[in-house]
C-alpha positions in Angstrom: 3.3 -14.1 -22.9 6.5 -14.2 -20.9 6.0 -14.0 -17.2 9.7 -13.6 -16.2 9.9 -9.8 -15.9 7.9 -6.7 -17.2 9.0 -4.4 -19.9 9.1 -1.0 -18.2 9.2 2.6 -19.4 9.9 6.0 -17.9 7.3 8.7 -17.8 7.2 12.1 -16.0 4.3 13.1 -13.8 4.2 16.3 -11.7 8.0 16.7 -12.3 8.9 13.2 -11.1 10.3 10.4 -13.3 8.3 7.3 -12.8 8.9 3.7 -13.9 5.7 2.1 -15.2 4.6 -1.0 -17.1 1.4 -1.3 -19.2 0.2 -4.6 -20.6 -2.9 -6.2 -22.2 -6.0 -4.9 -23.8 -9.5 -4.6 -22.4 -10.8 -3.7 -19.0 -8.6 -1.0 -17.3 -7.0 -2.3 -14.1 -4.6 -0.2 -12.0 -2.3 -2.1 -9.6 -0.6 -0.5 -6.6 2.3 -2.3 -4.8 3.1 -2.4 -1.1 5.6 -0.6 1.0 9.2 -1.3 -0.1 7.9 -3.2 -3.1 7.8 -2.4 -6.9 6.4 -3.5 -10.2 8.2 -6.8 -10.2 6.1 -8.0 -7.3 2.9 -7.3 -9.2 4.1 -8.8 -12.4 3.3 -12.5 -11.7 -0.4 -11.5 -11.1 -0.6 -8.9 -13.9 1.0 -11.1 -16.6 -1.5 -13.8 -16.0 -4.6 -11.6 -15.7 -3.8 -9.5 -18.8 -4.6 -12.4 -21.3 -8.1 -12.7 -19.7 -9.1 -9.3 -21.1 -7.5 -6.6 -18.9 -5.3 -3.6 -19.7 -3.1 -3.4 -16.7 -1.3 -0.3 -15.5 1.5 -0.6 -12.9 3.9 1.9 -11.6 6.8 2.2 -9.1 5.3 4.8 -6.7 7.6 7.7 -5.9 10.4 6.6 -3.6 10.1 2.9 -4.6 11.7 0.8 -7.3 13.3 2.9 -10.0 11.1 6.0 -9.6 12.2 9.4 -8.2 11.9 10.2 -4.5 9.1 12.5 -3.5 10.5 16.1 -3.1 9.4 16.2 0.6 8.0 13.7 3.1 4.6 12.6 1.7 1.5 11.4 3.5 -0.7 8.7 2.3 -3.0 11.5 0.9 -0.1 12.9 -1.2 0.4 9.4 -2.7 -3.4 9.1 -3.4 -3.2 12.5 -5.2 -0.3 11.2 -7.2 -2.3 8.1 -8.3 -5.0 10.5 -9.5 -2.4 12.4 -11.5 -1.2 9.1 -13.0 -4.8 8.2 -14.1 -5.2 11.7 -15.6 -1.8 11.2 -17.4 -3.2 8.1 -19.1 -6.6 9.7 -19.7 -8.2 7.0 -17.6 -11.7 8.2 -16.4 -12.4 5.0 -14.4 -10.6 1.8 -13.5 -10.7 -1.3 -11.4 -8.1 -1.0 -8.6 -5.9 -3.7 -7.0 -3.9 -2.6 -3.9 -1.5 -4.7 -1.8 -0.6 -3.6 1.7 0.5 0.1 1.4 -1.3 0.2 -2.0 -4.4 -0.8 0.0 -4.0 2.3 2.1 -4.2 4.4 -1.1 -7.1 2.4 -2.3 -9.1 3.1 0.9 -8.6 6.9 0.4 -9.5 6.7 -3.3 -12.5 4.6 -2.7 -13.8 7.0 -0.1 -12.8 10.4 -1.7 -12.9 9.6 -5.4 -15.4 6.7 -6.0 -16.3 8.0 -9.4 -12.8 7.0 -10.6 -13.3 3.3 -9.6 -15.4 0.4 -10.7 -14.4 -2.2 -8.1 -11.5 -2.6 -5.7 -9.5 -5.7 -4.7 -7.4 -5.3 -1.5 -4.8 -7.9 -0.7 -3.5 -7.9 2.9 -4.2 -4.2 3.0 -2.8 -1.8 5.6 -4.9 1.0 7.0 -6.1 -0.4 10.3 -4.0 0.8 13.3 -2.3 -2.2 14.9 -2.8 -3.0 18.6 0.1 -1.7 20.6 1.1 -3.7 23.7 1.1 -1.9 27.0 4.8 -2.5 27.6 5.5 -0.9 24.2 3.4 2.2 25.0 5.2 2.6 28.3 8.6 2.3 26.7 7.8 4.8 24.0 6.4 7.3 26.5 9.5 7.0 28.6 11.8 7.4 25.6 9.9 10.5 24.4 10.0 12.1 27.8 13.8 11.6 28.2 14.4 12.7 24.6 12.4 15.9 25.0 14.0 16.6 28.3 17.5 16.4 26.8 16.5 18.7 23.9 15.0 21.3 26.3 18.3 21.4 28.3 20.4 21.8 25.2 21.8 18.3 25.3 21.0 17.6 21.6 24.0 15.3 21.0 22.8 13.0 23.8 19.2 13.2 22.5 20.4 12.3 19.0 22.4 9.3 20.3 19.4 8.2 22.3 17.2 8.4 19.2 19.6 6.3 17.2 19.9 3.6 19.8 16.1 3.5 20.3 15.4 3.2 16.6 18.1 0.6 16.1 16.6 -1.6 18.8 12.9 -1.1 18.6 11.9 0.3 15.2 10.5 -2.0 12.5 12.5 -3.4 9.7 10.6 -1.2 7.2 11.6 1.9 9.2 15.3 0.8 9.4 15.4 0.0 5.7 14.8 3.6 4.6 16.4 7.0 5.4 15.9 10.6 4.7 12.7 11.7 3.1 11.4 8.1 2.9 11.9 7.5 6.6 9.9 10.7 7.3 7.3 9.5 4.8 7.1 6.1 6.6 6.4 7.7 9.9 3.6 9.8 8.3 2.1 6.8 6.6 2.0 4.2 9.3 0.7 6.5 12.0 -2.6 7.2 10.2 -5.6 5.0 10.9 -7.9 4.9 7.8 -10.9 3.3 9.5 -13.0 6.4 8.8 -12.1 6.3 5.1 -12.9 2.6 5.0 -16.4 3.4 6.3 -17.0 5.7 3.3 -15.7 3.4 0.6 -18.3 3.2 -2.1 -17.0 0.7 -4.7 -17.7 -2.9 -4.2 -14.6 -4.4 -2.6 -13.0 -7.8 -2.5 -10.6 -8.5 0.4 -7.9 -11.2 -0.1 -6.0 -12.3 2.9 -3.5 -14.8 4.2 -4.4 -16.4 7.5 -0.7 -16.5 8.3 -0.1 -12.8 7.6 2.0 -11.3 10.4 2.3 -7.8 9.0 -1.4 -7.0 8.6 -3.0 -9.9 10.6 -6.3 -11.4 9.7 -8.2 -9.6 12.5 -7.5 -6.4 10.5 -9.2 -7.9 7.4 -12.3 -8.8 9.5 -12.5 -5.1 10.7 -12.3 -3.9 7.1 -15.0 -6.4 6.0 -17.3 -5.1 8.7 -16.4 -1.4 8.0 -16.5 -1.2 4.2 -20.2 -1.0 3.3 -20.0 -3.5 0.4 -17.1 -5.9 1.1 -16.4 -9.6 1.0 -13.5 -11.5 2.5 -11.6 -14.5 1.0 -9.1 -16.1 3.3 -6.2 -18.1 1.9 -5.2 -20.9 4.2 -1.4 -21.1 4.7 -0.7 -17.8 2.9 1.2 -14.9 4.4 1.4 -11.1 3.8 1.9 -11.7 0.0 -1.2 -14.0 -0.1 -1.9 -13.0 -3.7 1.5 -14.5 -4.7 1.3 -17.4 -2.3 -2.0 -18.5 -3.8 -1.6 -17.1 -7.3 -4.0 -19.4 -9.3 -6.7 -18.9 -6.6 -6.2 -15.1 -6.7 -6.5 -15.0 -10.5 -9.7 -17.1 -10.5 -11.4 -15.1 -7.7 -10.3 -11.7 -9.0 -11.4 -12.4 -12.6 -14.8 -13.6 -11.5 -15.4 -10.7 -9.1 -14.2 -8.0 -11.6 -16.4 -9.3 -14.4 -19.6 -9.6 -12.4 -22.2 -6.8 -13.0 
């Protein structure tokens, strides 16, 4: 099987055109990509797992890759509902679930709210735990919001807009700056929600894969998830970053295949 690039197809779900790729035969496994990513970044893993007896489903989530934008700013819960619609579209009653980063956020919600749809979950460098905000950053943000709101109340909206643009350009994340319009609003909704309470209600057995050099979702977040998810185990890949499943691809395949096939 070629591992260079996936063969994709267009499908329509809830009025949105979605790019997807489905490969292999056997145990159903749904893969969810991270923020700003797409099917191509799942393909190295999927193309090597499929021959081991999996039927793997991948999609560019709305607003990513070649899929349509969501009609309005979505929350992580809207994305989780869309994943359920995707499963229904393919008549999938139950699947294994792999989620990387943003895909891990969706997995935490699905594992808590819809455990009947899942056998087991594998979360790689998952988002969902609120990062620690330094004191200086909190002070700066409070000062910015106070000044912005004051300008708006006095009708100085042009100055307020200019202040917002300068603040975002200097202090916002690269993920925030990389998007605009509905996806920028979506990003704000997504990153501001702490999913710790959902993690505590996850029912499927969960494998956590993490890079000890991950700077986006640091290892301390993995350790919180390991303690919070009722049935979870953590595998740490030495020297790997936020895309630990790609950095340590052979190890990921071996560990995932063993975990998913255990009764």
